[in-house]
C-alpha positions in Angstrom: 68.9 100.9 73.0 68.5 99.3 76.4 71.1 97.6 78.6 70.5 93.9 78.5 71.6 93.4 82.0 69.0 96.0 83.3 66.0 94.5 81.7 63.2 93.3 84.1 63.7 89.6 83.1 67.4 89.7 83.7 67.1 91.4 87.0 64.3 89.0 88.1 66.3 85.8 87.0 69.6 87.1 88.4 68.5 87.0 92.0 70.1 89.2 94.8 73.6 88.8 93.5 72.4 89.4 90.0 71.0 92.7 90.9 74.2 93.9 92.8 76.2 92.9 89.7 73.9 94.7 87.3 74.2 97.8 89.5 78.0 97.5 89.6 78.2 97.4 85.8 75.8 100.3 85.6 78.0 102.4 87.8 80.9 102.0 85.3 78.7 103.2 82.5 77.7 106.2 84.6 81.3 107.4 85.1 82.0 106.0 88.5 85.4 104.4 89.3 86.8 102.2 92.1 83.4 100.4 92.3 83.7 97.7 94.9 81.1 95.0 96.2 81.3 95.0 100.0 78.1 92.8 100.7 78.6 90.2 103.4 78.9 89.7 107.1 79.6 93.0 108.9 79.0 95.1 105.7 77.2 97.8 107.9 74.4 97.9 105.6 76.2 98.5 102.3 76.3 96.4 99.1 78.4 98.6 97.0 80.9 101.5 97.4 81.9 103.8 94.4 83.8 106.9 93.8 82.9 109.7 91.4 84.4 113.2 91.3 86.3 112.3 94.6 82.9 111.7 96.3 82.1 108.4 98.2 78.9 106.9 97.2 77.2 103.9 99.1 74.6 101.6 97.5 72.2 99.1 99.1 70.5 96.7 96.6 67.2 95.0 97.5 66.1 92.3 95.1 62.5 91.0 95.1 61.0 88.2 93.2 57.7 89.8 93.5 56.2 92.6 95.7 58.0 95.6 97.1 61.0 96.2 99.4 60.2 97.3 103.0 61.8 100.0 105.1 64.7 97.7 106.1 66.7 98.7 103.0 66.3 102.4 104.0 67.5 101.8 107.4 70.5 99.6 106.3 71.4 102.4 103.9 71.3 105.1 106.6 73.7 103.1 108.7 76.0 102.5 105.8 76.1 106.1 104.9 77.2 107.0 108.4 79.8 104.1 108.7 81.5 104.7 105.3 81.3 108.4 105.7 79.6 108.5 102.3 78.7 111.7 100.4 75.8 110.1 98.5 73.5 107.1 99.2 71.3 105.2 96.8 68.7 102.4 97.4 68.3 100.2 94.4 65.6 97.6 93.8 64.3 95.7 90.8 60.7 96.4 91.9 59.7 99.3 94.2 59.5 100.1 97.9 56.6 100.1 100.3 54.7 103.2 101.3 56.3 102.8 104.9 59.7 102.7 103.3 59.0 105.8 101.3 57.7 107.6 104.3 60.9 106.6 106.2 63.1 108.0 103.3 61.1 111.3 103.3 61.5 111.6 107.1 65.3 111.2 106.7 65.4 113.8 104.0 63.7 116.2 106.4 66.7 116.0 108.7 69.3 116.3 106.0 69.8 112.6 105.1 69.1 112.3 101.4 68.7 108.7 100.1 68.0 108.4 96.4 65.8 105.7 95.2 66.4 103.7 91.9 63.5 101.3 91.5 62.9 98.9 88.6 61.5 101.5 86.2 64.3 103.9 87.0 66.9 101.2 86.3 65.3 100.4 83.0 65.3 104.2 82.1 69.0 104.4 83.1 69.8 101.4 81.0 68.2 103.0 77.9 69.9 106.4 78.4 73.3 105.5 79.5 76.2 105.4 77.0 76.5 102.3 74.8 80.0 101.7 76.2 81.7 102.7 79.6 83.1 106.2 79.1 86.9 105.9 78.6 89.2 108.1 80.7 91.9 107.8 78.2 92.5 106.9 74.5 94.4 103.8 73.5 98.1 104.5 73.4 99.8 104.0 70.1 101.5 100.7 71.2 98.1 99.4 72.4 96.6 100.1 69.0 99.7 98.3 67.4 99.2 95.4 69.8 95.5 95.1 69.0 96.1 94.9 65.3 99.0 92.5 65.7 96.8 90.1 67.7 93.9 90.3 65.3 96.4 89.8 62.4 97.7 86.6 63.9 94.3 85.4 65.0 93.1 85.8 61.4 96.2 84.1 59.9 96.8 81.4 62.5 93.9 81.4 64.9 96.4 81.9 67.7 98.3 84.9 69.2 100.3 85.8 72.2 100.7 89.3 73.9 103.4 90.0 76.3 103.0 93.4 78.1 104.6 94.4 81.4 102.3 95.0 84.3 100.9 98.6 84.0 101.0 98.6 80.2 97.4 97.5 79.8 97.4 93.8 78.6 93.7 93.6 79.7 92.9 96.8 77.9 94.3 95.2 74.8 92.6 91.9 75.2 89.4 93.7 75.9 89.7 95.8 72.7 90.2 92.6 70.7 87.1 91.1 72.2 85.1 94.3 71.7 86.2 94.5 68.0 84.9 90.9 67.5 81.6 91.6 69.1 81.2 94.8 67.0 81.5 92.8 63.8 79.8 89.6 65.2 77.3 90.6 68.0 76.2 87.0 68.5 79.8 85.6 68.8 80.6 83.5 71.9 83.6 84.6 73.9 85.4 82.7 76.7 87.9 84.4 79.0 89.7 82.1 81.3 92.0 82.5 84.4 93.4 80.3 87.0 91.7 81.7 90.2 88.2 82.9 91.1 89.3 86.4 92.4 91.1 87.1 89.1 88.1 85.9 87.1 85.7 88.3 88.9 88.2 91.2 88.3 88.5 90.3 84.6 84.7 90.4 84.1 84.5 93.8 85.5 87.5 95.0 83.5 85.8 93.7 80.3 82.8 95.8 80.9 84.7 98.8 79.7 85.2 97.2 76.2 81.9 95.6 75.4 78.6 97.3 74.5 75.7 97.3 77.1 73.8 94.9 74.7 76.2 92.0 75.3 75.8 90.1 78.6 78.7 88.7 80.7 78.4 85.5 82.6 80.6 84.5 85.5 81.2 80.8 85.5 83.0 79.4 88.7 82.4 76.8 91.2 80.0 79.3 93.0 78.4 80.8 90.0 76.4 78.8 87.4 74.7 81.0 84.8 71.5 79.8 83.1 73.2 80.1 79.7 76.6 80.7 78.3 75.7 83.3 75.6 77.8 86.5 75.2 81.1 86.7 77.2 81.8 84.0 79.7 84.5 84.6 82.2 85.5 81.5 83.9 88.0 79.7 86.2 89.9 77.0 84.2 88.1 74.1 86.1 84.6 75.4 85.4 85.4 76.3 81.7 86.8 72.8 81.3 83.7 71.2 82.7 81.6 73.3 80.3 83.7 72.3 77.3 83.4 68.7 78.3 79.7 69.1 78.1 79.7 70.5 74.7 80.3 74.3 75.2 82.3 75.7 72.2 83.2 79.4 72.0 84.3 81.2 69.0 87.2 83.1 70.8 89.1 82.2 73.9 91.4 84.5 75.7 93.7 83.0 78.4 94.7 85.6 81.0 98.1 85.2 82.9 99.1 82.8 80.2 102.3 81.7 82.1 100.0 79.3 84.0 99.5 77.3 80.7 101.6 74.1 80.9 102.4 71.4 78.3 99.7 69.3 79.8 97.0 69.8 82.5 93.7 71.6 82.6 94.5 74.6 80.4 96.0 72.3 77.7 93.0 70.1 77.7 90.6 73.0 77.5 92.4 74.4 74.6 92.6 71.1 72.8 88.8 70.5 73.3 88.1 74.0 71.8 90.6 73.7 69.1 88.2 75.2 66.5 88.1 78.4 68.4 90.5 81.3 67.9 92.8 81.4 70.9 95.1 84.0 72.4 97.0 84.5 75.6 98.1 87.6 77.5 100.8 87.9 80.2 103.1 90.2 81.8 105.6 87.4 82.8 106.1 84.7 80.2 108.4 82.6 82.3 107.5 79.3 83.9 109.3 77.3 86.6 109.2 74.1 84.5 110.8 75.9 81.7 107.9 75.1 79.3 107.8 77.6 76.4 104.4 78.9 76.0 105.2 79.9 72.5 104.8 76.3 71.6 101.1 76.7 72.3 100.5 80.3 71.1 103.3 81.0 68.7 106.0 83.8 69.0 104.5 87.0 70.7 102.4 89.0 68.4 103.5 92.1 70.3 105.7 92.5 73.4 106.9 95.3 75.6 108.9 94.9 78.9 109.3 97.0 81.9 112.5 98.7 80.8 111.0 99.6 77.4 107.7 100.8 78.9 109.6 103.1 81.4 112.1 104.3 78.8 109.2 105.4 76.5 107.4 107.2 79.4 104.4 104.6 79.5 105.4 103.5 83.0 106.6 105.5 85.9 110.3 106.3 86.4 111.8 104.6 89.5 114.0 105.8 92.3 115.1 102.3 93.3 117.4 101.9 96.4 118.8 98.5 97.4 119.7 98.1 101.0 122.4 95.4 101.4 124.4 97.2 104.2 124.8 94.2 106.3 127.0 92.3 103.9 129.3 89.9 105.9 132.8 90.7 104.4 134.3 87.6 106.0 131.9 85.6 103.9 133.0 87.6 100.8 136.5 86.3 101.4 135.3 82.7 101.7 133.2 83.0 98.5 136.2 84.2 96.6 138.3 81.3 97.9 135.9 78.4 97.9 132.6 79.3 96.3 129.0 78.7 97.7 125.7 77.6 96.4 123.2 80.4 96.0 121.2 79.0 98.9 124.3 79.0 101.2 125.4 82.3 100.0 122.0 84.0 100.7 122.1 82.5 104.2 125.6 83.7 105.0 126.3 86.9 102.9 123.3 89.1 103.9 122.8 90.1 107.5 119.0 91.0 107.6 118.2 94.5 109.0 116.0 94.9 112.1 112.4 95.9 111.7 113.2 99.2 113.5 115.9 100.1 110.9 113.5 99.3 108.1 110.9 101.7 109.7 113.4 104.6 109.8 114.4 104.1 106.1 110.6 104.0 105.2 110.0 107.1 107.2 112.7 109.0 105.4 111.4 108.0 102.1 107.8 108.9 103.1 108.9 112.5 104.0 110.5 112.9 100.6 107.5 111.7 98.6 104.6 113.9 97.6 101.2 112.6 98.7 102.8 109.2 99.6 100.8 106.0 99.2 102.8 102.9 100.1 102.7 99.1 99.7 105.0 97.0 101.8 105.6 93.4 100.5 106.2 91.0 103.3 107.3 87.4 103.6 104.3 85.7 105.5 100.9 86.5 106.8 102.3 86.9 110.3 105.1 89.2 109.1 102.6 91.4 107.3 100.4 91.7 110.3 103.4 92.4 112.5 104.7 95.1 110.2 101.2 96.7 110.0 101.0 97.0 113.8 104.6 98.3 114.1 104.0 101.0 111.4 100.7 102.0 113.0 102.5 103.0 116.3 105.7 104.3 114.7 104.4 107.5 113.2 101.0 109.4 113.6 100.7 109.5 109.7 100.7 105.7 109.7 98.0 105.3 112.4 95.7 103.7 110.0 98.3 101.4 108.4 96.6 98.0 107.6 97.5 94.6 106.4 96.1 92.7 103.5 96.4 89.0 102.6 94.5 86.0 101.3 93.4 85.0 104.8 91.0 87.9 105.1 87.4 87.9 103.8 86.9 89.3 100.3 84.6 92.0 101.6 87.2 93.2 104.0 89.8 93.3 101.2 87.6 95.4 99.0 86.7 97.8 101.7 90.4 98.2 102.6 91.3 98.7 98.9 88.6 101.4 98.6 89.9 103.2 101.7 93.5 102.9 100.4 92.3 104.5 97.1 90.7 107.3 98.9 93.8 108.0 100.9 92.1 107.1 104.3 94.6 104.1 104.6 98.2 105.4 103.8 100.1 102.1 104.0 99.2 98.5 103.2 101.4 95.6 104.2 100.6 92.5 102.2 101.5 89.1 101.0 101.0 88.0 97.4 97.6 89.7 96.9 99.0 92.5 94.8 100.8 90.1 92.5 98.1 89.7 89.9 95.0 91.6 88.8 95.0 94.6 91.1 95.1 98.1 89.8 96.5 100.7 92.2 97.9 103.6 90.1 98.4 106.0 92.9 101.0 103.9 94.7 104.3 105.8 94.7 106.3 104.0 97.4 107.0 100.4 97.5 109.1 98.4 100.1 110.3 94.8 99.6 111.0 93.2 103.1 112.7 89.9 103.3 111.0 88.7 100.1 112.1 85.4 98.6 113.3 85.4 95.0 111.1 84.8 92.1 111.6 86.7 88.7 107.9 86.5 87.9 106.7 87.8 91.3 109.3 90.5 91.4 108.1 91.9 88.1 104.5 91.7 89.1 105.0 93.4 92.4 107.3 96.1 91.1 104.6 96.7 88.4 102.0 97.6 91.0 103.7 100.9 91.5 104.8 101.6 87.9 101.3 102.8 86.5 101.2 106.5 85.7 99.1 108.9 87.8 98.8 112.7 87.6 100.9 113.6 90.7 103.5 110.8 90.6 106.9 111.8 89.4 108.6 108.6 90.2 108.0 105.3 92.1 110.3 105.2 95.0 111.4 101.6 95.9 113.1 100.4 99.0 114.5 96.9 98.5 115.9 95.2 101.6 118.0 92.6 99.8 118.3 89.0 101.2 118.9 87.2 97.9 121.7 87.7 95.5 119.3 87.0 92.6 117.3 90.1 93.6 120.5 92.1 93.2 121.0 90.5 89.9 117.4 91.5 88.9 118.0 95.1 89.8 121.2 95.2 88.0 119.7 93.5 85.0 116.9 96.2 85.0 119.4 99.0 85.5 121.6 97.9 82.5 118.5 97.4 80.2 117.2 100.8 81.3 120.5 102.5 80.5 120.7 100.8 77.1 117.1 101.7 76.3 117.0 105.3 77.7 119.8 106.3 75.5 117.2 106.2 72.6 114.6 108.4 74.5 116.3 111.5 76.0 113.2 113.6 76.3 111.8 111.8 79.5 110.7 114.2 82.2 112.2 112.0 85.0 115.1 109.6 84.6 115.2 106.4 86.6 117.8 105.6 89.3 118.7 102.2 90.6 121.4 102.4 93.2 122.8 100.6 96.3 122.5 102.5 99.5 126.1 101.3 100.3 128.2 102.2 97.1 130.9 99.6 98.2 128.4 96.9 98.2 127.1 98.2 94.8 130.4 98.2 93.3 131.0 94.7 94.5 127.8 93.4 93.2 128.3 95.2 89.9 131.7 93.6 89.5 130.5 90.1 90.6 127.3 89.9 88.7 128.4 90.3 85.0 125.7 88.0 83.6 122.8 89.3 85.7 120.1 87.8 83.4 121.4 84.2 83.9 122.0 84.6 87.7 118.5 86.2 88.2 116.8 82.8 87.2 119.4 80.5 88.6 118.4 77.8 91.1 119.3 77.5 94.7 121.7 74.7 94.1 124.0 76.6 91.5 127.4 77.2 93.0 129.1 80.6 92.5 132.7 81.7 92.9 133.7 85.3 92.5 137.0 87.1 92.2 138.4 88.8 95.4 137.5 92.4 95.3 140.4 94.8 95.5 140.9 96.5 98.9 139.4 93.6 100.9 142.0 91.9 103.0 
């Protein structure tokens, strides 16, 4: 059976972007991983980068409405192969290439530059021969099987369900399996997957390719992408999905990703109300909302849930070696707190004396040397801070010469190239702001640093989760947290206490987690002060705190 997205009509109607996307989906079916689109300004002749068997492949796609592609594609690809240090190079076109282009390809082969050609007929043959589904690198874990069954049970009974899984435990895997199972029983069913921002929507479409057969098309629906029809699986931003629903589009199943963005009213609520006849389920790692709206009002009590502590205790997430640096505590302020009390906002301003960047670099250097095959993410406060820290790191140690920054102000192509280089180990450290919070999979990360990061329970869990995914050589995630908010100390203490309670039930773990303060005096103080860590972790800036005077402080 052929792949619907590689059929000549689909390739012709999809245009240049459609050919690139079809090629991208094909590579997943062929066993590639870390497939990234890099087409755009300054792409150095490449449209796609992909990795297979630790080899870098570069692809150039040339779409033609009719006729054949000329030698420009061959020349572009030869430049790209050199620039990206690729091991293999492929020119893909939905038609064929001219005789001049073929002669140029043969001439390059004569000097050792091999460029493979995948023309329209080749792509159609690949589509017929490639596996029905993307080859899976792992079987579903037992809890993921349980989660799929629980969601399907609740959807059948109540037409709604909710999945809460910590980052790294595979919430998109579970959601994709639910969708794949529906399509296996009802191939013509309409499925809508919705998220709050375009980058996340694009990542979701690609993630779902691993769960649906090659006979089912996927459609990206955003402000920039308007498919000709909405059959198969539609992956959309909430604004575009809402517009389609207002115009009569009605799916059979809706999945809301990052469900914590659903409020009591607003665009998500209107979309779900318009499509009330559809079965609806939400998935999230962080079910808390700033406005305190309880998403279970919309989706019901979680069909299945597993948090960070339980995932770590059961060995499904990496153990952590978590070190909190609060060495600059102002002890005069401690005395004043004990006598008079402070608001959390004032407490953070007066209690913690921020460490200099040079001190942070030294702590990071020590952790780097103690980590096998280190790969680091450094979370910063602002874009300017991220850029400054990347420059500082790049001149602080020869091993960090290629340290780079990543933030939303950079072009998407640049971000994709950088993530590809990071995955290959060519970039050892990335400093960033927010872009790793949602939807980015970086399992090889084994070192994380939090620098002057403001408090948010949801963001803390999401960022920590970026390093908790298991990978073959990772024994534990090393975390350096330069504390500037007492609620962050409460979050770490809350995690430690939960882990201690949970790990007691799972004594066969190969690596136990450690969550400690660098300064034991500060750690003892915080442990004594923060008895109700869960409440303090989510407290507002205005909440006033007063703590007992610690013994030994005059």
